[in-house]
N, C-alpha and C positions, 0 to 999 in steps of 0.2 A: 531735318537733319537725320542722317542715316549712319548708324554705328554697326559695323560688322563684328561679329564675335566668332572667333575660332577657338577650339578647345581640345585638350587632350591629344596632342600631336604624337607624343611618345617616340621622338626621333632617336635612332640608335646609330652610333658611329659606324662608319663603313657600310652604311645603308643595310645593316643587318635587320632581319625581320623580327618584329616583336613576338615573343613566345614561339618563335620558329615558324610563324604563319603569316603575320601581317606586315606587308611592305609599307610601313608608315611613311617613309620618305616619298614614295611614288604617290601615295594618297594625298599627302600635303601638297605636292606639286599640282596635282589635279584640282584640289580644292582652291588653291590660290588662283590658278588660271580661270576657274569657274567664277570666282568672286570678281576678278578683274574684268570679266566679260559681261557683267551685269549692265543692263541698259542705263540704269541710274547708279553711278558709282557711289560708294560709301564716302562719308566725310572723315571717318576715323575707323581704325581697327583695334580691337582689344583681344588679346590672347589670354585665356583664363586658366593657365597652368598645365602642369604635366607636359611642358614644352618638349622635354627630352625624357628618356627612359631611365637613365642611371646617373644623371647629374655630372657627367664627366666633361672635361675640357673638349675632348674629341666630339662628344655628342653635340655640344654647343657650337663647335666649329662647323659641323654639317648643318645644324639648324640655321646658322647665319647664312650659309650658302643658299639654302632652300627658301629663306625669307627675302632673298635679294630682290625679287620683283616688287615686293611691298616696300622694302627699305629704300629702294631707288626712287620711290615717289614720296619720300617723307616730307617734302616741302608742301605738298598738297594733300597727302594722305598720311597723317600721323599714325604711328603704330605703337601701342602700349602693351607691355609684357607684364605678366603676373606669374609668380612661382606656384607650383603645385607640390604635392608630396613626393613626386619623383624628381623634382628639381633640387639644385644646390645653389643657394642664393649667391654666394661669393663667386662661383664660376659663371653664373648668369650675368652678374655685374661686369665681370672681366670681359666676357664675350661681347657685350654691348656697351662699350664705354661712353658712346655718344648719348645713351639714354640716361641723362642725368637724374631723372625722377627716381631711378632705382637706387640712387645713393642718398637715401633719406638719412636724417640724423637719428631716427629711431632705430631700435635694435632690429626690427623687421622693416623692410622697405615699403611701407605704406606710401601712397602718394595721392595728391589731388591736383588735377589739371583742368584747365578751362577749354571748352570746345565751342565751336560755332561763334567765335567772336564774343564770348561771354554769355551765351544763351544757356549753357548747360555745364555742369561740373561732372567730371568722371572721377570717382574716388576709388582707388585700387587698394583693397585690403589684403594683406598677406596673412593667410590663415595657417601657415605651415608650422609644424613642430619638427625640428631637425631629427632625422632618423626614425620618424614615425609616419604611418599612413594616415592616421586621424589628424584632425585639425582643431584649432581653437582660436578664439579672440580673447586674449588675456586682459587683465585690468588696464595695463598700459595701452593696449590697442584700443580698447573701448574709450579710454580717456582721450586719446588722440582723435578718434572719430567724433566724439562729442564736441571737442574743441573746433574741429573743422566745420561741423554742421552748425554750431552755434555762432561762428564768426562770419558766416556767409549764407544768406538766404536764397542764393541762386538754386534753381531746380537741380537735383543731383541724381545720378545713377551710380549705384555701388556695384563694383565688380569684385569677385572673390573666387577662390578655387572651390573650397568646401561649401556646399549648400547648407543653409541654416535650418533645413527641414528634414524630417524623416520621410522615407520613400516607400517603405514596405518591402524593399529589396534588402533582405536582412544582412547580407555580407557587406553591402555598401553602407548601410546604417551603422554597422559596427565600427566603421572608420570614417564617421561623419564629423560634424562640428560640435565641440564642447561649448558650454556657456551660451547656448542659443537663447535662453530666456532673457538674459541681460541685454543681448544684442537686439532682441525683438522689442523690449521695453524702450531702448534708446531710439530705435527707428520710429516707434509710435510717437515719440515726443518731438519729432522733427517732420512736419508735414511736407516739407520741400524735398524729401526723399521720394522719388517717383518710380524707382524700379531697382531691383536687385538681380544681377545676373551672375551665374556660377558655372563651374565646370564639374570635373570629378566623376560624375555619374554616367557619362557616356550614353546619355539618353536625353531627349527633350521631355522635361517634366516641369510642371508649374503648380503653384499654390499661392494662397494669400498668406502673407507673413508680414507682421509689423505694419499692417494697413496698406501694403502694396503687393503687387505681383512679384514673387520671387521665382526664378526659373533656372533650369540647367540646360546646357547646350549639348547636342550630339557631338561625338568625336569626329574629327576629320578622317578617322580610320575605322577602328572596330567599335562595336557597341556592346554594352553590358546586356546579358540576357534578361528579358522581362519575366521574372519568376517570383511571384508574391507569396510563395509558400514559406512558412517559418523554417529556417535552417536550410533553405535552398542552396545548392552548391554555387561557388563563385565561378562563373563561366562568361565567356564573351561569344559574340556571334557576328558574322560578316553581313549584317544588315547594311543598307546603303549608308555611306558616310554623309556628313552634312555640316552646316554651320547656320548661324542665325543673323538676321538683319533686324535691328531695333530702330524703328522710326519714331522720332520725337517731333511732334507738331507744335510744340510750345505749351501744350496742355496735358497731353498724355502720350504714353508709349504704346506702340503696336508692334508686335513681333511676327516676322515671317521665318519659319523653319525651312531651310533650303536643302533639298536632297541633291547630292552630287552624283552624277552618273550619266550614261547615255540612254536616252529613252526615245521611243518613236514620237514624232511630232516636231513642232506644233502643227495642228490642223486648224483650218478655219471652220467656224460654225455656219457661216453663211456664204453664199455666192451671189451673183447678180439677181437671182430670182428669190432670194430669201434664205430661210433655214434649209440646210442640206438634208434631204430625206434619204 
């Protein structure tokens, strides 16, 4: 089973450029076209937050248009959305009324869905705090998660916006996830959690957390500058955009980070005489 992860789209109404520089709409169109051209198509797509830049109805209207190539394949390619700190939950729900999993009975729209005919569960955790850049998993959220994991032993992948680990990129760690320790203890107590995937960081980063690999996905547009100095300025850079493909073989996950762009090749290693010299 193959799960595609897109993250940190930052779509702006009117196709305006983020920070006056980044054509996020064009980047998303390119990323989706690239994803749909993969030789092996994904079985599901999850978008891990900061879907739009300001959480407005107009932002989400454009997002829906841009996601149309994915949404049109919903019968064979289900697409799951998560809010990030730039999103507005109620506007997100209104823009995608057919996505019933977003209309959870909990205060925040966490959800759990089954993939691959029951082979895997995708658990979407909403880590947002309205009006704030940082995130949290409060007591209610952790109780909900524990109930979900305790009631079903199916292997699970947890998707969330704010990563539960520090990165050394100080300005991003300042707006990271609160209550990490309680989340890690809960994850450790459920061995059928097989992977944690996140957004927010605009870089591919991974570490061991709660007994499993936890990772963040690059943005489909701009990336956060890799600067590990204490107090380094908050800056972005136009490194190549990307997305990730998470392959579940029934035992473990393996992740490919995909770079989006035009590059020379592919070239063959061999011809009829053997390795090309």
